C-alpha positions as CSV (number, residue, x, y, z in Angstrom):
1,M,13.6,30.6,22.4
2,R,12.7,29.4,19.0
3,R,14.1,26.0,18.1
4,S,16.3,25.6,15.1
5,V,15.6,23.4,12.2
6,L,18.4,21.1,13.4
7,V,16.8,20.7,16.8
8,R,13.4,20.0,15.5
9,F,14.7,17.6,12.8
10,L,16.8,15.8,15.5
11,G,13.8,15.6,17.9
12,L,11.6,14.2,15.2
13,S,14.1,11.6,14.2
14,L,14.7,10.5,17.8
15,A,10.9,10.2,18.3
16,V,10.6,8.1,15.2
17,A,13.5,5.9,16.3
18,L,12.0,5.5,19.8
19,G,8.6,4.6,18.4
20,A,10.3,2.1,16.1
21,V,12.1,0.4,19.0
22,I,8.9,0.2,21.1
23,A,6.8,-1.1,18.2
24,T,9.5,-3.7,17.3
25,A,9.6,-4.8,21.0
26,V,5.8,-5.2,21.1
27,I,5.6,-7.0,17.8
28,A,8.5,-9.2,18.7
29,T,7.0,-10.1,22.1
30,Y,3.6,-11.0,20.8
31,S,4.9,-12.8,17.7
32,T,7.4,-14.7,19.8
33,T,4.7,-15.6,22.3
34,E,2.4,-16.8,19.6
35,K,5.2,-18.8,18.0
36,L,6.2,-20.4,21.3
37,Q,2.6,-21.2,22.0
38,G,2.2,-22.8,18.6
39,E,5.4,-24.8,19.1
40,I,4.2,-26.0,22.5
41,D,0.8,-27.0,21.1
42,A,2.5,-28.9,18.3
43,N,5.1,-30.5,20.5
44,T,3.5,-33.5,22.3
45,G,6.7,-34.3,24.1
46,Q,6.9,-30.9,25.6
47,L,3.3,-31.1,26.8
48,Q,4.1,-34.4,28.5
49,V,7.0,-32.9,30.3
50,D,4.9,-30.0,31.4
51,G,2.2,-32.4,32.5
52,V,4.7,-34.3,34.6
53,I,5.8,-31.1,36.3
54,Y,2.2,-30.1,36.9
55,G,1.4,-33.6,38.3
56,Q,4.3,-33.7,40.7
57,L,3.6,-30.2,42.1
58,S,-0.1,-31.1,42.4
59,K,0.8,-34.2,44.3
60,Y,3.0,-32.2,46.6
61,A,0.1,-29.8,47.2
62,A,-2.2,-32.7,48.0
63,D,0.2,-34.2,50.5
64,H,1.2,-31.0,52.3
65,P,-0.8,-28.3,54.0
66,T,1.6,-25.6,52.8
67,W,4.1,-25.0,50.1
68,S,7.0,-24.9,52.5
69,G,9.8,-27.1,51.3
70,V,8.7,-27.3,47.7
71,D,12.0,-25.7,46.6
72,K,13.8,-29.0,46.5
73,L,11.1,-30.6,44.3
74,V,11.1,-27.6,42.0
75,H,14.9,-27.7,41.5
76,E,14.8,-31.5,41.0
77,L,12.2,-31.2,38.3
78,A,14.0,-28.3,36.6
79,D,17.3,-30.2,36.7
80,K,15.8,-33.4,35.4
81,L,13.5,-32.0,32.7
82,G,15.5,-28.9,31.6
83,R,12.6,-26.6,32.2
84,R,12.3,-23.4,34.2
85,V,9.8,-24.0,37.0
86,A,8.4,-21.3,39.2
87,V,5.6,-21.3,41.7
88,T,4.0,-18.2,43.1
89,A,1.2,-17.4,45.5
90,D,-2.0,-15.7,44.4
91,D,-0.6,-12.4,45.5
92,G,2.3,-12.8,43.2
93,S,5.0,-13.6,45.8
94,V,7.5,-16.2,44.6
95,I,7.3,-19.5,46.5
96,A,10.0,-21.3,44.5
97,D,11.9,-20.6,41.3
98,S,14.5,-22.6,39.5
99,A,15.7,-19.6,37.4
100,R,19.0,-19.2,39.2
101,M,19.9,-22.9,38.7
102,L,19.1,-22.8,34.9
103,G,20.6,-19.4,34.3
104,A,17.3,-17.9,33.1
105,A,16.2,-14.4,33.8
106,P,14.8,-14.1,37.3
107,D,11.7,-12.3,36.1
108,L,8.6,-14.4,35.5
109,P,6.8,-14.7,32.2
110,S,3.8,-12.4,31.8
111,V,1.3,-15.3,31.8
112,P,1.2,-18.4,34.1
113,A,1.1,-21.8,32.5
114,A,-1.4,-23.2,35.0
115,T,-3.0,-22.8,38.4
116,I,-2.5,-25.5,40.9
117,D,-5.6,-25.9,43.1
118,V,-6.1,-29.5,44.4
119,R,-9.1,-28.5,46.3
120,N,-11.1,-28.0,43.1
121,S,-9.5,-30.5,40.8
122,G,-8.8,-33.7,42.8
123,G,-7.2,-35.1,39.7
124,A,-10.5,-36.0,37.9
125,K,-14.2,-35.4,38.2
126,L,-17.2,-37.5,37.5
127,A,-20.5,-35.7,37.1
128,G,-22.7,-35.9,40.1
129,I,-20.1,-37.4,42.5
130,S,-18.7,-35.4,45.3
131,G,-15.1,-34.5,44.9
132,L,-13.2,-36.5,47.4
133,T,-14.7,-39.8,46.4
134,N,-14.4,-39.1,42.6
135,V,-11.1,-40.7,41.9
136,Y,-11.5,-43.4,44.4
137,A,-14.8,-44.4,43.0
138,A,-13.5,-44.4,39.5
139,R,-10.4,-46.5,40.5
140,K,-12.6,-48.9,42.5
141,T,-14.9,-49.4,39.5
142,V,-12.0,-50.3,37.4
143,A,-10.7,-52.7,40.0
144,A,-14.0,-54.3,40.4
145,G,-14.9,-54.9,36.7
146,A,-17.6,-57.4,36.0
147,A,-15.2,-59.4,33.9
148,G,-12.9,-59.9,36.8
149,G,-10.5,-57.1,35.8
150,F,-9.1,-55.1,32.9
151,V,-5.9,-55.0,31.0
152,T,-3.6,-53.2,33.3
153,T,-1.7,-50.1,32.3
154,A,-0.1,-47.3,34.3
155,T,-3.0,-45.4,35.7
156,A,-3.9,-42.2,34.0
157,I,-5.2,-40.7,37.3
158,P,-2.5,-39.2,39.4
159,P,-2.5,-40.0,43.1
160,F,-4.0,-36.6,44.1
161,V,-6.6,-35.9,46.7
162,G,-9.3,-38.5,46.4
163,A,-7.1,-41.4,45.3
164,A,-7.2,-44.6,47.5
165,D,-3.7,-44.1,48.6
166,W,-4.1,-40.4,49.6
167,G,-3.1,-39.6,53.1
168,L,-1.7,-43.0,54.0
169,T,0.7,-43.0,56.8
170,E,3.9,-45.1,56.6
171,E,2.3,-47.8,58.9
172,E,-0.8,-47.9,56.7
173,Q,1.4,-48.3,53.6
174,R,3.3,-51.1,55.2
175,N,0.1,-52.9,56.2
176,Q,-1.3,-52.6,52.7
177,A,2.0,-53.8,51.2
178,K,1.8,-56.9,53.4
179,L,-1.8,-57.4,52.4
180,A,-1.0,-57.1,48.7
181,Q,1.8,-59.7,49.0
182,Q,-0.7,-62.1,50.8
183,V,-3.2,-61.7,48.0
184,A,-0.6,-62.3,45.3
185,D,0.6,-65.4,47.1
186,C,-3.0,-66.7,47.4
187,Y,-3.6,-66.3,43.6
188,T,-0.3,-67.9,42.8
189,A,-1.1,-70.9,45.1
190,K,-4.3,-71.4,43.2
191,G,-2.5,-71.6,39.9
192,R,-3.0,-68.0,38.8
193,P,0.5,-66.5,38.9
194,A,0.4,-63.0,40.5
195,S,2.9,-60.4,41.6
196,V,3.1,-57.1,43.4
197,A,3.9,-54.1,41.3
198,Q,4.5,-50.4,42.2
199,T,2.5,-48.4,39.6
200,G,3.2,-44.9,40.8
201,G,1.1,-44.7,43.9
202,A,1.9,-45.3,47.6
203,V,0.1,-48.7,47.6
204,P,1.6,-51.7,45.7
205,Q,-0.8,-53.2,43.1
206,V,-1.5,-56.9,42.8
207,M,-1.2,-58.0,39.2
208,I,-2.4,-61.6,38.2
209,E,-1.9,-63.4,34.9
210,S,-5.2,-63.4,32.9
211,T,-6.8,-66.6,31.8
212,E,-7.1,-65.0,28.4
213,S,-4.3,-63.7,26.2
214,L,-4.2,-61.2,23.5
215,A,-2.5,-62.4,20.4
216,G,-0.4,-64.8,22.4
217,A,1.0,-62.1,24.6
218,R,1.0,-62.3,28.4
219,V,-1.7,-60.1,29.9
220,M,-1.8,-59.0,33.5
221,E,-4.9,-57.8,35.3
222,K,-5.9,-56.5,38.7
223,P,-7.9,-58.9,41.0
224,G,-11.6,-58.5,40.8
225,V,-14.6,-59.1,43.2
226,A,-17.2,-60.1,40.6
227,S,-17.1,-63.7,41.8
228,K,-18.1,-64.2,45.4
229,D,-15.9,-67.2,45.7
230,D,-12.8,-65.1,45.1
231,T,-11.4,-65.9,48.5
232,C,-8.0,-64.4,47.7
233,Y,-9.2,-60.8,47.2
234,S,-9.3,-58.7,50.3
235,P,-11.6,-55.6,50.6
236,G,-8.8,-53.8,52.6
237,L,-6.5,-54.0,49.6
238,Y,-7.5,-50.6,48.4
239,A,-9.1,-49.2,51.6
240,P,-8.8,-45.4,52.0
241,S,-6.6,-43.9,54.7
242,A,-7.8,-42.7,58.0
243,K,-7.1,-39.2,56.9
244,A,-9.2,-39.6,53.8
245,K,-12.1,-40.9,55.9
246,I,-11.9,-37.8,58.2
247,V,-11.9,-35.4,55.3
248,N,-14.6,-37.4,53.5
249,D,-16.9,-37.3,56.6
250,D,-16.4,-33.5,56.9
251,E,-17.1,-33.1,53.2
252,V,-20.3,-35.1,53.3
253,R,-21.5,-33.3,56.4
254,R,-20.9,-29.9,54.8
255,A,-22.5,-30.9,51.5
256,V,-25.6,-32.4,53.2
257,A,-26.1,-29.2,55.3
258,C,-25.9,-27.0,52.2
259,L,-28.2,-29.3,50.2
260,D,-30.8,-29.5,53.0
261,A,-30.8,-25.7,53.3
262,A,-31.4,-25.5,49.6
263,S,-34.1,-28.2,49.8
264,L,-32.4,-30.3,47.2
265,K,-32.8,-34.1,46.9
266,Y,-29.7,-36.3,47.2
267,Q,-28.5,-39.8,48.2
268,I,-25.4,-41.0,49.9
269,N,-23.5,-43.9,48.4
270,D,-20.5,-45.8,49.7
271,F,-17.5,-46.7,47.6
272,G,-15.1,-48.9,49.4
273,G,-15.2,-47.0,52.7
274,L,-15.7,-43.5,51.2
275,K,-19.1,-41.8,50.8
276,S,-20.3,-39.7,48.0
277,V,-23.3,-37.4,47.7
278,E,-25.2,-37.8,44.5
279,P,-28.4,-36.5,43.0
280,I,-31.3,-38.9,43.0
281,A,-32.5,-38.0,39.5
282,K,-31.0,-36.3,36.6
283,G,-33.1,-33.2,37.2
284,D,-31.7,-32.8,40.7
285,F,-28.2,-32.1,39.3
286,T,-28.4,-28.3,39.3
287,D,-25.8,-25.5,39.6
288,K,-26.7,-25.2,43.3
289,F,-26.0,-28.9,43.8
290,V,-22.6,-28.6,42.2
291,D,-21.9,-25.5,44.2
292,C,-22.8,-27.2,47.5
293,T,-20.6,-30.2,46.8
294,T,-17.7,-28.2,45.5
295,Q,-17.7,-25.7,48.4
296,A,-18.0,-28.6,50.8
297,R,-14.9,-30.3,49.3
298,V,-12.9,-27.0,49.3
299,Q,-13.7,-26.3,52.9
300,A,-13.0,-29.9,54.1
301,L,-9.6,-30.0,52.3
302,T,-8.3,-26.6,53.2
303,P,-6.6,-27.6,56.4
304,Y,-4.9,-30.6,54.7
305,V,-3.7,-29.3,51.3
306,A,-1.6,-26.4,50.1
307,P,-3.3,-23.2,49.0
308,P,-3.8,-22.4,45.3
309,A,-0.7,-21.3,43.5
310,K,0.3,-20.3,40.0
311,L,2.8,-22.3,37.9
312,Y,5.2,-20.7,35.5
313,L,7.1,-22.7,32.9
314,G,9.6,-21.8,30.3
315,A,13.0,-22.4,28.8
316,K,16.1,-20.7,30.2
317,S,16.3,-18.6,26.9
318,T,12.8,-17.2,27.5
319,F,13.0,-13.4,27.5
320,N,10.2,-10.9,28.2
321,V,10.9,-7.4,27.1
322,F,8.4,-6.0,29.6
323,S,9.8,-7.8,32.7
324,G,12.5,-6.2,34.9
325,E,15.6,-7.4,33.1
326,G,13.7,-7.3,29.9
327,L,13.0,-3.6,30.4
328,L,16.7,-3.0,31.1
329,R,17.7,-4.7,27.9
330,T,15.0,-2.9,25.9
331,A,16.1,0.4,27.4
332,A,19.7,-0.4,26.6
333,T,18.8,-1.3,23.0
334,A,16.6,1.8,22.7
335,L,19.4,4.0,24.1
336,G,21.9,2.5,21.6
337,V,19.5,3.0,18.7
338,L,18.8,6.6,19.8
339,L,22.5,7.3,20.1
340,I,23.2,6.0,16.6
341,A,20.2,8.0,15.3
342,A,21.4,11.1,17.1
343,L,24.9,10.8,15.6
344,V,23.6,10.2,12.1
345,M,21.1,13.0,12.4
346,V,23.7,15.4,13.7
347,F,25.9,14.8,10.7
348,A,23.0,14.8,8.3
349,G,21.4,17.8,10.1
350,R,24.6,19.8,9.7
351,R,24.8,19.0,6.1
352,L,21.2,20.1,5.8
353,V,21.5,23.3,7.9
354,R,24.8,24.5,6.3
355,P,23.2,25.6,3.0
356,I,20.2,27.1,4.9
357,V,22.6,29.2,7.0
358,A,24.3,30.3,3.9
359,L,21.0,31.2,2.3
360,T,20.1,33.2,5.5
361,G,23.3,35.1,5.3
362,A,22.9,35.9,1.6
363,T,19.3,37.0,2.2
364,Q,20.4,39.4,5.0
365,R,23.2,40.8,2.8
366,M,20.7,41.3,0.0
367,R,18.3,43.0,2.5
368,N,21.2,45.4,3.4
369,G,21.6,46.3,-0.3
370,D,24.2,43.8,-1.5
371,H,22.3,42.6,-4.6
372,A,25.4,40.7,-5.7
373,A,25.0,38.2,-2.8
374,R,25.0,34.6,-4.0
375,V,25.2,31.2,-2.3
376,P,27.5,28.2,-3.3
377,V,25.4,25.3,-4.6
378,S,26.4,21.6,-4.8
379,G,24.3,18.5,-5.4
380,K,20.8,18.0,-6.9
381,D,18.6,17.7,-3.9
382,E,15.8,20.0,-2.6
383,V,18.2,22.3,-0.8
384,A,20.4,22.6,-3.9
385,R,17.3,23.5,-6.0
386,L,16.5,26.1,-3.3
387,G,20.0,27.5,-3.7
388,H,19.6,27.7,-7.4
389,A,16.2,29.4,-7.1
390,F,17.7,31.9,-4.7
391,N,20.6,32.7,-7.0
392,D,18.2,33.1,-9.9
393,M,16.0,35.4,-7.8
394,A,19.1,37.4,-6.8
395,E,20.2,37.6,-10.4
396,S,16.8,38.8,-11.4
397,I,16.6,41.4,-8.6
398,Q,20.1,42.7,-9.5
399,R,19.2,42.9,-13.2
400,H,15.9,44.7,-12.5
401,D,17.7,47.0,-10.0
402,F,20.2,47.9,-12.7
403,Q,17.4,48.4,-15.2
404,R,15.5,50.6,-12.7
405,K,18.6,52.7,-12.2
406,A,19.2,52.9,-15.9
407,M,15.5,53.8,-16.4
408,V,15.7,56.6,-13.9
409,S,18.8,57.9,-15.6
410,D,17.2,57.6,-19.0
411,V,14.0,59.3,-17.9
412,A,16.0,62.1,-16.4
413,H,18.0,62.4,-19.6
414,E,14.8,62.3,-21.8
415,L,13.1,65.0,-19.6
416,R,16.2,67.2,-19.2
417,T,16.6,67.9,-23.0
418,P,13.1,69.3,-23.7
419,L,13.0,71.0,-20.4
420,A,16.4,72.6,-21.0
421,N,15.2,73.8,-24.4
422,I,12.0,75.2,-23.1
423,K,13.8,77.0,-20.2
424,G,16.5,78.3,-22.6
425,Y,13.9,79.8,-25.0
426,L,11.9,81.3,-22.2
427,V,15.0,82.9,-20.6
428,A,16.2,84.2,-23.9
429,S,12.7,85.7,-24.6
430,E,12.6,87.3,-21.2
431,D,16.0,88.8,-21.7
432,G,14.9,90.1,-25.1
433,V,17.4,88.1,-27.0
434,V,14.8,86.0,-28.8
435,P,11.5,87.6,-29.8
436,L,8.4,85.7,-28.5
437,D,6.9,85.2,-32.0
438,Q,4.8,82.4,-33.6
439,S,7.8,80.3,-34.5
440,L,9.1,80.3,-30.9
441,V,5.7,79.3,-29.6
442,T,5.5,76.5,-32.1
443,S,8.9,75.2,-31.0
444,L,7.9,75.3,-27.4
445,L,4.7,73.4,-28.2
446,E,6.7,70.7,-29.9
447,E,9.0,70.3,-26.9
448,T,5.9,70.2,-24.6
449,G,4.4,67.5,-26.8
450,L,7.6,65.4,-26.5
451,L,7.3,65.8,-22.7
452,E,3.6,64.8,-22.7
453,H,4.3,61.8,-24.9
454,L,7.1,60.6,-22.6
455,V,5.0,61.1,-19.5
456,A,2.1,59.1,-21.1
457,D,4.5,56.3,-22.0
458,L,5.8,56.2,-18.4
459,Q,2.2,56.1,-17.1
460,D,1.3,53.2,-19.3
461,L,4.3,51.3,-18.1
462,A,3.5,52.0,-14.5
463,L,-0.1,50.8,-15.0
464,A,1.2,47.7,-16.7
465,D,3.7,46.9,-13.9
466,A,1.0,47.4,-11.3
467,G,-1.5,45.1,-13.2
468,M,-3.9,48.0,-13.6
469,L,-3.7,48.5,-17.3
470,R,-7.4,48.5,-18.3
471,L,-8.7,47.1,-21.5
472,H,-12.0,47.8,-23.1
473,A,-12.3,44.7,-25.3
474,A,-14.9,44.5,-28.1
475,S,-15.2,42.7,-31.4
476,R,-13.1,44.6,-33.9
477,D,-11.8,44.0,-37.4
478,L,-8.0,43.9,-37.2
479,S,-7.8,44.7,-41.0
480,E,-9.6,48.0,-40.3
481,L,-7.3,48.8,-37.4
482,V,-4.3,48.2,-39.6
483,Q,-5.7,50.6,-42.2
484,Q,-6.2,53.2,-39.6
485,V,-2.6,52.9,-38.3
486,V,-1.3,53.2,-41.9
487,S,-3.4,56.3,-42.5
488,A,-2.3,57.9,-39.2
489,H,1.4,57.4,-39.9
490,G,1.2,58.2,-43.6
491,P,2.4,61.8,-43.3
492,A,5.4,60.8,-41.1
493,A,6.4,58.2,-43.7
494,D,6.1,60.7,-46.5
495,T,8.3,63.2,-44.6
496,A,10.9,60.4,-44.1
497,G,10.7,59.3,-47.7
498,V,9.5,55.9,-46.7
499,T,6.7,54.0,-48.4
500,L,4.0,52.8,-45.9
501,S,1.4,50.2,-47.0
502,A,-1.1,47.7,-45.6
503,A,-1.3,44.0,-46.6
504,V,-4.7,42.6,-45.6
505,A,-6.6,39.7,-47.2
506,G,-10.1,40.4,-45.8
507,P,-12.0,40.8,-42.5
508,S,-10.1,39.6,-39.4
509,P,-12.5,39.7,-36.5
510,A,-11.1,39.6,-32.9
511,V,-12.1,40.7,-29.4
512,V,-9.6,43.4,-28.6
513,D,-9.2,47.0,-27.2
514,G,-9.0,48.9,-30.5
515,S,-7.2,51.9,-29.2
516,R,-4.5,49.8,-27.4
517,I,-3.9,47.7,-30.5
518,R,-3.5,50.9,-32.6
519,Q,-1.1,52.2,-29.9
520,A,1.0,49.0,-30.1
521,L,1.0,48.9,-33.9
522,G,1.8,52.6,-33.9
523,N,4.9,52.2,-31.8
524,L,6.2,49.4,-34.2
525,V,5.4,51.5,-37.3
526,S,7.0,54.6,-35.8
527,N,10.2,52.6,-35.0
528,A,10.2,51.1,-38.5
529,I,9.9,54.5,-40.2
530,R,12.5,55.9,-37.9
531,Y,15.1,53.2,-38.7
532,T,14.3,52.7,-42.4
533,P,16.4,54.8,-44.9
534,T,14.9,57.1,-47.5
535,G,13.5,55.1,-50.3
536,G,12.7,52.1,-48.2
537,H,9.3,50.6,-47.5
538,V,7.3,49.5,-44.4
539,V,4.4,47.0,-44.7
540,V,1.8,46.4,-42.0
541,G,-0.1,43.1,-42.5
542,V,-2.6,40.8,-40.8
543,R,-3.3,37.1,-41.5
544,P,-5.1,34.3,-39.6
545,V,-2.8,31.7,-37.8
546,E,-3.1,29.3,-34.9
547,S,-0.8,29.3,-31.9
548,E,-0.7,26.4,-29.4
549,G,-4.0,25.1,-30.7
550,R,-5.8,28.5,-30.4
551,P,-7.1,30.4,-33.4
552,G,-5.8,33.9,-33.8
553,F,-4.1,36.5,-36.0
554,N,-0.6,37.7,-36.8
555,L,-0.1,41.4,-37.0
556,T,3.2,42.1,-38.7
557,V,5.3,45.2,-39.3
558,T,8.1,44.6,-41.9
559,D,10.7,47.0,-43.0
560,N,13.8,46.8,-45.3
561,G,16.0,48.9,-43.0
562,A,19.5,48.2,-41.6
563,G,18.2,45.4,-39.4
564,I,19.2,44.5,-35.8
565,A,22.3,42.6,-34.7
566,P,21.6,39.2,-33.0
567,E,23.1,40.3,-29.7
568,H,20.5,43.1,-29.4
569,L,17.4,40.9,-30.0
570,P,17.1,39.5,-26.4
571,H,17.0,43.0,-24.9
572,L,15.0,44.8,-27.6
573,F,11.8,45.0,-25.4
574,D,13.7,46.4,-22.4
575,R,12.9,49.9,-21.3
576,F,15.1,52.6,-22.8
577,Y,17.1,50.0,-24.7
578,R,18.3,51.1,-28.1
579,A,20.1,49.0,-30.6
580,D,22.0,52.0,-31.9
581,V,23.2,53.9,-28.8
582,S,24.6,56.7,-31.0
583,R,21.0,57.7,-31.9
584,T,19.7,60.7,-29.9
585,R,16.4,62.0,-29.0
586,T,16.2,63.9,-32.2
587,T,15.1,60.7,-33.9
588,G,11.9,61.0,-31.9
589,G,12.0,57.9,-29.7
590,S,11.8,57.7,-25.9
591,G,13.1,54.1,-25.7
592,L,9.8,52.9,-24.1
593,G,7.7,52.1,-27.2
594,L,8.7,48.5,-27.6
595,A,8.4,47.8,-23.9
596,I,4.8,49.3,-23.9
597,T,4.0,47.3,-27.0
598,K,5.0,44.1,-25.3
599,H,2.9,44.9,-22.2
600,L,-0.2,45.7,-24.4
601,T,0.2,42.5,-26.3
602,E,0.5,40.3,-23.2
603,A,-2.5,42.1,-21.7
604,H,-4.5,40.7,-24.7
605,Q,-3.1,37.2,-23.9
606,G,-0.9,37.4,-26.9
607,H,2.8,37.5,-27.5
608,I,5.3,39.5,-29.6
609,T,8.4,38.3,-31.5
610,V,11.0,39.8,-33.8
611,T,13.2,38.4,-36.5
612,S,15.9,40.5,-38.2
613,N,18.8,40.1,-40.5
614,P,21.4,42.9,-40.5
615,G,21.3,44.7,-43.9
616,T,18.0,43.3,-45.0
617,G,15.4,44.6,-42.5
618,S,13.3,43.4,-39.5
619,T,9.9,41.9,-38.9
620,F,7.9,42.4,-35.7
621,T,5.0,40.0,-35.2
622,I,2.2,40.4,-32.7
623,W,0.0,37.3,-32.3
624,L,-3.5,37.9,-30.8
625,P,-6.2,35.3,-30.0
626,A,-9.4,35.6,-32.0
627,T,-11.4,35.7,-28.7
628,S,-10.6,37.0,-25.3
629,G,-10.2,34.8,-22.1
């Protein structure tokens, strides 16, 4: 079934609306994501909060072999920091999510904030040092500075895998706390005030007052081992845990086996109880060396730390249009927009279709013969202009239909009179009433000539209507053509008692069909003679004149007859139209002469006009271009 204009219009509108909703959602998502990313990058405080969350979860992963029980920590961090925190496994399954507590959408953002994998990070890395001993070696170096210590601050290295306090049991922590207190008491007894401070790790730190000050401020430092007579410092103060030693031994063993298999050179160093595998020379530090030490660390730590997980962060107002709930909201929004668009388009479509339906009905009535069919038109839009065009077309068809019927009637009338005369004379002659003499034959020839002239005029009009009126254009002198027309119609003018003359100023060359121009001028001259009273005069002239920027000539036929009333002028070139309907065929006209003249003029790309004043005469003007085309 063919779809109606309303259905197609409605479908197109809905498709556009749906595309607009989808495009808006995509643009809003990406622009919002970029905006949020820019805000996060510019907001140092937010980055610090996210860093704390990442650090706490990484510490949990370092201290536990699985993620079981991390829910409590996730909820605490979310409650304390006001952030949505979610942890998922590599396969996408959710381990813990604070969304319910913060009231955020349960669906995760499309991109994770970070990946937590303590096996590969260890909190920090130093080039060329095996993973587990990285952080410990760095902290040990700081603690054993050559100057006896550094200005103490909160350590920037979180207590992840590889830190000195990683894997400490509660008993080991208590022992180190006692040892730290003993060291602090020893320094204090020797006149260097010291105290035990908790700096974030599991092991208390010994802080002693420096012998130097910075701008008069009190400076605390960690105890150093640069001086051998430092009897207060104990090597066990920052000793690694038993668990760290087990993992370290396994790591070193695996790294050595891999490096030996690859024939790479290495050396094993000891940092406060933990060993590290290092290249001997700079050239030995290759990608294979890094791969061996990294894989050894991952394999050694796997049984002791939680597996890798993805961390998702966001505010409770975060909304993803492509997530589960986001899709529902987007679908609801799209449905609302489509519903509104459908309602609008239904009303608009009805308004659009109503005049089209009216046009269709009027067209069908016109097809069935009702040429008076019209459509009501309101407004000034395209549909209104279409309605006006249809009404104009219908008016033109009705007018031409009326003219066609009138023409048929007129042709029948024009043919009936001479045919009736011919038939009457022939019947009378056959019956012996009228003798078939020379005068009767002459009369019959005159009637036959009238019929021939009428048929010729009808043929010219038919050819003109069909666009088949052929012209044989050639360069002719219009002044000469005017003289020929005047000479040809001289006897008829003398018989009517009318003076016929030509008014030419000289040669008037133009490319025309001479016979057709004589025919057009002859029709005008015949009419002028016919409607000019005895004693009047008719003048045929030619003069050069431009029309619309084109050079040409005006051929004029002027008489001083009775003239034509203004109401008749617009219809003067219609077929079988006569200004004086009381005139009969006896005046010699068929009612087609002016119509034929108009067609002949337009075939030469010219135009014909008439001016007339009742009581003073009329002037018919034919303008022809000087050249054809």
